[in-house]
C-alpha positions as MATLAB code, in Angstrom:
seq = 'MTTRRDQVLDAAIRVLGTRGMRQLTHRAVDAEARLPEGSTSNYFRNREALVAGVLDRLVAQDEQAWGLFSADLSNITLTPDAFIDAVTQFVVELAAAARISTLARHSIFLEAAHHEHLRRQVESRRDTLLTWGASWLEQLGSPHPERDFATLRALLDGLLFYQCTLPDPEFDPTFAIRALFDGLRKHW';
ca = [
      85.444  132.601   82.197;
      86.707  129.404   83.319;
      88.599  127.084   80.712;
      88.863  123.551   80.874;
      92.545  124.260   82.103;
      91.431  126.629   84.751;
      89.307  123.261   85.803;
      91.202  120.721   85.739;
      93.594  122.884   88.102;
      90.423  124.500   90.776;
      89.780  120.153   90.675;
      93.537  119.171   91.455;
      93.442  122.143   94.774;
      90.392  120.881   95.699;
      92.054  117.164   95.319;
      95.366  118.632   96.967;
      93.094  120.197   99.679;
      91.115  117.814  100.758;
      93.090  114.732  100.206;
      96.986  115.948  100.722;
      99.734  115.612   97.980;
      99.911  111.621   98.342;
      96.312  111.242   96.452;
      97.135  114.112   93.737;
      97.146  112.215   90.685;
      95.943  112.899   86.713;
      93.432  110.203   87.706;
      91.956  111.543   90.773;
      91.749  114.948   89.249;
      89.878  113.679   86.286;
      86.987  112.360   88.619;
      87.321  115.347   90.882;
      86.858  117.815   87.225;
      84.200  114.845   86.025;
      86.475  114.752   82.816;
      87.259  111.401   80.945;
      90.053  109.963   82.089;
      92.945  111.446   80.402;
      92.275  114.788   80.404;
      94.517  116.069   83.240;
      97.211  114.684   81.097;
      96.183  116.804   78.154;
      97.872  119.459   80.442;
     100.114  118.716   82.047;
     101.875  115.223   81.573;
     103.464  114.146   84.601;
     102.859  115.021   87.834;
     106.071  117.804   88.785;
     104.266  119.914   85.658;
     100.406  119.312   87.401;
     101.942  120.330   90.826;
     103.661  123.657   89.295;
     100.769  124.532   87.440;
      98.756  124.118   90.809;
     101.571  126.572   92.820;
     100.888  129.219   89.741;
      96.701  128.923   89.704;
      97.054  129.413   93.671;
      99.275  131.907   93.186;
      96.833  133.565   90.893;
      94.363  133.201   93.269;
      96.447  134.789   96.221;
      97.359  137.846   94.082;
      93.588  138.547   93.151;
      92.960  138.026   96.643;
      95.449  139.664   98.429;
      94.950  142.286   95.573;
      91.030  142.960   97.547;
      92.653  142.608  100.278;
      95.202  145.691   99.536;
      91.972  147.784   97.809;
      90.220  147.070  100.544;
      93.149  148.713  103.002;
      93.404  151.549  100.349;
      89.364  152.308  101.337;
      90.144  152.975  104.986;
      91.975  155.328  106.932;
      95.048  153.009  107.367;
      95.236  152.957  111.504;
      96.618  150.227  113.477;
      93.337  148.704  114.851;
      92.105  149.158  111.270;
      94.760  147.364  109.810;
      94.546  145.007  112.587;
      90.863  144.184  112.291;
      91.617  143.712  108.361;
      93.988  141.315  108.390;
      92.152  139.328  111.807;
      89.284  138.836  108.976;
      91.898  138.050  106.142;
      92.968  134.834  107.924;
      89.260  133.818  109.150;
      88.416  133.913  105.822;
      91.225  131.917  104.694;
      91.151  129.224  107.679;
      87.435  129.101  106.574;
      85.630  129.900  103.141;
      88.946  129.408  101.833;
      89.998  126.269  104.004;
      90.651  124.083  100.871;
      93.038  126.443   98.835;
      95.165  127.280  102.267;
      95.376  123.803  102.783;
      96.581  123.053   99.118;
      99.169  125.860   99.474;
     100.527  124.256  103.057;
     100.689  121.565  100.387;
     102.616  122.445   98.194;
     104.917  124.222  100.557;
     106.124  121.676  102.208;
     106.716  119.961   98.571;
     108.621  122.663   97.562;
     111.175  122.096  100.745;
     112.416  119.115   98.406;
     112.123  120.708   94.899;
     113.851  122.860   93.903;
     112.009  124.728   90.787;
     108.973  124.777   93.442;
     110.866  126.883   95.770;
     112.164  129.542   93.277;
     108.353  129.887   93.028;
     107.465  130.185   96.512;
     110.601  132.502   97.297;
     109.042  134.366   93.988;
     105.138  134.555   95.807;
     106.598  135.515   99.252;
     108.484  138.251   97.879;
     105.387  139.873   96.113;
     103.581  139.495   99.112;
     106.647  141.115  100.843;
     106.427  143.861   98.967;
     103.135  144.832   99.354;
     102.981  143.948  103.167;
     106.075  146.240  104.338;
     104.136  149.047  101.865;
     101.051  148.894  104.286;
     103.685  148.587  108.003;
     105.622  152.060  106.280;
     102.409  153.580  106.198;
     101.291  152.961  109.602;
     105.144  154.227  110.602;
     107.406  150.861  110.544;
     110.842  151.766  110.379;
     111.805  148.075  109.326;
     108.570  147.334  107.729;
     110.446  144.207  105.144;
     111.260  143.096  108.656;
     108.159  144.094  110.561;
     106.118  142.465  107.614;
     107.837  138.842  107.945;
     107.602  138.791  111.613;
     103.987  139.167  110.871;
     103.341  136.282  108.043;
     105.001  134.047  110.434;
     102.263  134.368  112.483;
      99.621  133.848  109.843;
     101.435  131.142  108.790;
     100.892  129.411  111.647;
      97.602  130.166  112.698;
      96.698  129.317  109.436;
      98.215  125.867  109.240;
      97.211  124.987  113.221;
      93.111  126.153  111.861;
      93.376  123.688  109.093;
      94.771  121.287  110.112;
      93.589  121.457  113.999;
      89.849  123.781  113.748;
      88.865  125.577  116.371;
      85.085  126.299  116.539;
      86.087  129.081  118.438;
      88.863  130.800  116.764;
      89.586  134.066  116.769;
      93.129  134.984  115.473;
      93.057  138.632  116.864;
      94.508  138.852  120.385;
      97.741  136.219  118.928;
      97.255  139.402  115.568;
      97.131  142.370  117.715;
      99.621  141.048  120.720;
     102.377  141.026  117.716;
     101.970  144.288  116.289;
     101.458  145.735  119.202;
     104.997  144.418  120.215;
     106.550  145.373  116.723;
     104.853  148.506  117.801;
     107.003  149.352  120.736;
     110.211  149.195  118.463;
     109.512  151.708  116.384;
];
């Protein structure tokens, strides 16, 4: 069941992902959520609290998505090809069906460069993802799974950034993911 607070945060994510950080206001969120004016400020007294709430909501959604992704990986025989296929499918989904959330996430990451409290939240999320991703690469034979996953994550972030900001109808990240993965494996 979606709470009113979740409704506000989901509307804030849509505002952020479709209009950008400068347009993220309490009034814009109220309008997007089709709630009476002032509803957002009942939950988030100022813009800083609203941005932090959005990041928390995005992290919760990310953890759910990564949990499903992890479950999918544990239901298959984890081979390099299966891993590459799963990662490719996940990136395509984040760039298409979840594009608005992905853009909102990138906006928050850019904001975190200037705000210590957001940076700490983003770093915590990054550390959680690193733990999950490193375990997959360790299963595939990486002697340096954390380093290798950080490299893979950097590629995926770049692919998502470019596809979400300059969409290519022919987007297929398979080659880039495979090339990086194969390059990493040469050092294993």
